N, C-alpha and C positions, 0 to 999 in steps of 0.2 A: 534426597527430596525435592524436585524443584516447585518453585509457585507458578502462580496462574500466568503471572505476567513473564517470568523465562519461559515456560510452553508456550506465551503465545508470542514470544520473539520466536521460538525457533520455529513455528507456522508459519512467522512470518517470511523467514529465512530461505524455509522450505517451499515458498509461494517461487518468490525471488527465484529462483533457483532451476525452476522447472519454465517460469515465463523466460527464462534468459536463454533456456535450453529452447524452446521452440522460436525466440526473437533467431537462433542462431549465431551469436557472439555474443562477447562479456557484456555484461554492463558497468565495466570500471568508471566512467565518465559520469556516475550516479551517486548518489549518497542516499539511503534508505535509514529512517528511523523509523524510533516507534514512542510518541510521545501515549499519556494517558487521555486528555482530553484536548480539546483545542483551548487554544492559549485566547483566541480571539469570536468574536461574532460571527453566522454567515456572513460572510459577501452577499452582497446583492443576488448573485444572481444563483445561490442556493439557498433554495428551500427550506429547508430543516439542517439538524446538525449533520456537521462534515465527520466521513467517515476518514477521508483520507485528502491531503494535499500535494497538487504539484510547487515548488516555487524554483525557476527557473535559475538558470546560473548567469551573472553576474560578471563582467573582464577577467580574473581568477576561480572565482566562484564556482563549483560545480552546481547542477542543477539536483536538486534534493526532491525529492516521496517520504512523506509524512504521512505513518498510519497511525488512527488516534484509537486506543486498547478500547476503551472504555463503552463507549457508542458504538462499536464492532462488540463487541458483547453479548450490551443491553438486545441487539437485533436478532442474535443465532440463535435458538434453540439445539445442544450440542453439538459435541462435537466435530461430525462431520459438516454441517450444518457453518460450526465458526471457520472450518478450511477452507469450506468454498465462496463464504463470502468475503474472506481475510482474499486466496487468491482473486475473485474477482474486483477485487478492490487495488489489487497489484497489481496487475494486470492493466484497467484504466488506464492509473499513475503514470506507470511504464510507458503507456502507449500514447499518450500525450505528450512525453516528452522525447519517445522519438519518432512520432509524425506516425502514429498509421492505427487504424481500429483497434480496438478493445478486443474484437470478438478475433483479431488473427493471434493473439496471445490466451488463450483460454480453450480447453478442451472444449 
């Protein structure tokens, strides 16, 4: 039996695999993490609670994408909508790192 958090993590990994497949190359240079909630208030350009954030790589540190589980779960109704929303957020964050439009990484 898996917890909701474990199921969420698996859904994020599946979404990342699909995005990586559409991109056509591995995303080894990217670290992806799931956190329960954002650790700080929204940035000035964010109008609501963040669902995901990208932290650019600096020096030897690799770029990092963080997906926030609880805000995403609060917006989704049902498992299918949750999976779709996760994939959309993962695609948006990865697109920002690789410098392409998010639509290019979604079905």
